C-alpha positions in Angstrom: 65.9 10.9 -64.8 67.3 12.2 -62.1 71.1 10.6 -60.9 69.7 9.3 -57.6 67.5 7.3 -60.3 70.3 6.6 -62.6 72.5 4.7 -59.9 69.5 3.0 -58.9 68.9 1.9 -62.2 72.4 1.3 -62.5 72.7 -1.2 -59.2 69.2 -3.0 -60.5 70.8 -4.2 -63.6 74.7 -4.8 -62.0 72.6 -7.1 -59.4 70.5 -8.9 -62.7 73.4 -9.5 -64.0 76.0 -11.2 -60.9 73.0 -13.0 -60.5 72.8 -14.6 -63.9 76.6 -14.4 -63.7 76.4 -16.7 -60.3 73.7 -18.9 -62.2 75.8 -19.6 -64.9 78.4 -20.3 -63.2 76.6 -22.8 -61.3 74.7 -24.3 -63.7 78.5 -24.9 -65.6 79.5 -26.9 -62.6 76.2 -28.8 -63.1 77.2 -29.6 -66.5 81.1 -30.9 -66.4 79.7 -33.4 -63.4 77.1 -34.6 -66.1 79.5 -35.0 -68.7 82.1 -36.6 -66.0 79.1 -38.6 -65.0 78.6 -39.9 -68.4 82.3 -40.2 -69.8 82.1 -42.9 -67.0 79.0 -44.8 -68.0 80.5 -45.0 -71.7 84.3 -46.6 -69.8 81.9 -49.1 -68.4 79.9 -49.4 -71.4 83.1 -50.1 -73.2 84.3 -52.5 -70.6 81.4 -54.4 -70.0 81.6 -55.2 -74.1 84.9 -56.3 -74.6 84.3 -58.6 -71.2 81.1 -59.9 -72.2 80.2 -59.6 -75.5 78.4 -62.6 -76.0 76.0 -61.7 -73.1 73.2 -60.1 -72.8 71.7 -59.4 -69.3 70.1 -56.7 -66.2 73.2 -55.3 -66.3 73.6 -54.2 -69.5 70.0 -53.0 -69.6 70.3 -50.7 -66.9 73.4 -49.3 -67.4 72.2 -48.1 -70.7 69.0 -46.4 -69.2 71.7 -44.8 -66.4 73.4 -43.9 -69.6 70.6 -42.0 -71.4 69.6 -40.8 -68.1 73.3 -38.6 -67.7 72.9 -37.9 -71.5 69.2 -36.0 -70.8 71.2 -34.2 -68.0 73.7 -33.0 -69.6 71.5 -32.0 -72.7 69.2 -30.0 -70.2 72.0 -28.5 -68.5 73.6 -27.1 -71.9 70.6 -25.8 -72.3 69.9 -24.2 -69.3 73.8 -22.5 -69.7 73.0 -21.5 -73.0 69.5 -19.8 -71.7 71.8 -18.3 -68.7 74.1 -16.7 -71.1 72.1 -15.3 -73.8 70.2 -13.4 -70.9 74.1 -12.4 -69.3 74.6 -11.1 -72.8 71.7 -9.2 -73.1 71.7 -7.3 -69.7 75.3 -6.4 -70.4 74.6 -4.9 -73.3 71.6 -3.5 -72.2 73.3 -1.8 -69.5 76.3 -0.6 -71.5 74.3 1.5 -74.3 71.8 2.9 -71.8 74.9 4.2 -69.4 76.3 5.6 -72.5 73.0 7.0 -73.6 72.6 8.5 -70.1 75.9 9.9 -69.6 76.3 11.4 -72.5 72.4 13.0 -72.5 71.6 12.0 -76.3 68.4 13.3 -77.7 65.6 11.2 -76.9 64.4 11.0 -80.6 67.6 9.7 -81.4 67.8 7.2 -78.7 66.7 4.3 -80.5 68.7 5.1 -83.6 72.3 5.1 -81.5 70.9 1.9 -79.6 70.8 -0.1 -82.8 74.0 1.7 -84.2 75.6 0.7 -80.7 74.7 -2.9 -80.5 75.7 -3.7 -84.7 79.3 -2.2 -83.3 79.4 -4.0 -79.5 80.8 -7.1 -78.9 80.1 -9.7 -75.4 83.4 -11.2 -74.5 85.1 -12.7 -71.1 86.4 -9.1 -71.1 82.4 -7.6 -71.0 81.1 -5.2 -73.4 84.0 -3.5 -75.8 84.2 -2.1 -79.0 86.2 -3.6 -80.8 90.1 -3.2 -78.6 88.3 -0.3 -77.1 86.5 0.2 -73.7 82.8 1.5 -73.9 84.0 4.4 -72.1 86.9 5.2 -74.8 84.5 4.4 -77.5 82.2 7.1 -76.1 84.5 9.6 -75.8 86.2 9.1 -79.5 82.6 8.4 -80.7 81.3 12.0 -79.4 83.9 14.2 -80.3 83.5 13.2 -84.0 80.4 14.8 -86.4 78.6 11.9 -86.3 78.3 11.6 -82.4 77.4 15.3 -81.7 74.5 15.2 -84.2 73.3 12.7 -81.2 73.9 14.9 -78.9 71.1 17.8 -77.3 72.0 21.0 -79.0 73.4 22.7 -75.6 76.4 20.0 -75.4 77.8 19.9 -78.5 81.1 21.3 -79.1 80.9 25.1 -80.3 77.2 25.1 -80.5 74.0 25.5 -78.4 72.7 28.5 -76.2 75.7 30.9 -75.5 74.0 33.6 -74.5 75.0 37.3 -76.6 78.3 35.0 -77.8 77.3 33.9 -81.6 79.9 31.4 -82.8 80.9 30.2 -78.9 84.3 28.3 -79.0 84.4 24.4 -78.5 84.9 23.6 -75.4 87.0 20.9 -73.9 86.5 17.3 -74.3 88.0 16.7 -70.7 86.4 18.6 -67.5 88.9 21.1 -66.2 87.6 23.1 -63.4 90.5 26.4 -64.7 88.7 26.7 -67.8 85.0 26.4 -66.3 85.9 28.9 -64.5 87.4 31.3 -66.7 84.5 30.3 -69.0 81.7 31.6 -66.1 83.3 34.6 -65.9 83.0 35.4 -69.8 80.0 33.5 -70.7 78.0 32.3 -68.0 75.6 29.7 -70.4 78.3 28.1 -72.4 79.9 27.2 -68.7 76.7 26.0 -67.3 77.1 23.9 -70.9 80.0 22.5 -70.4 79.8 21.4 -66.9 75.9 19.4 -67.5 78.1 17.9 -70.3 80.4 16.3 -68.5 78.3 15.7 -65.6 79.4 18.8 -63.1 76.8 20.0 -61.0 77.5 23.7 -59.4 
């Protein structure tokens, strides 16, 4: 998948998420209004029952009808809000996982297993997608530096491994991008340098 395609995919997912968040806010406002209306009807009903507890008439019937209508509206808005929130959570989850897998060039055959693992570690809250107290970026950086995480990477991106020309025991590349290290590496081992640049999404 090209960088342009990745950008378009991310933008599309971001636009979808933004649209769902906007819809969720609108539904939440409607829900607040509906609940306020229901509370007002309940207050009126209580006052009416106290003042005319012994009377029955059209007013009570009309008030009960409006109260039932408001309660139904609240339920509909609550259901719509829950569906919208579920959709937002799903979009955030999918977009976050896709971003991690794409950025670190995971082996396609292991993408499904990694997706399941990431979902089990991820939570969605007010701050968005989180892994414990870590952002997706910080979590991914730590995870792919471990032996477990590196097992998911393409062979030429694993620290100390992959195709390295005539080097049988290639040194581990840094876990961060360093142009000076890349330049020195390119002089001694162009293949390893290329893998290092690819690992950190640098095009040379």
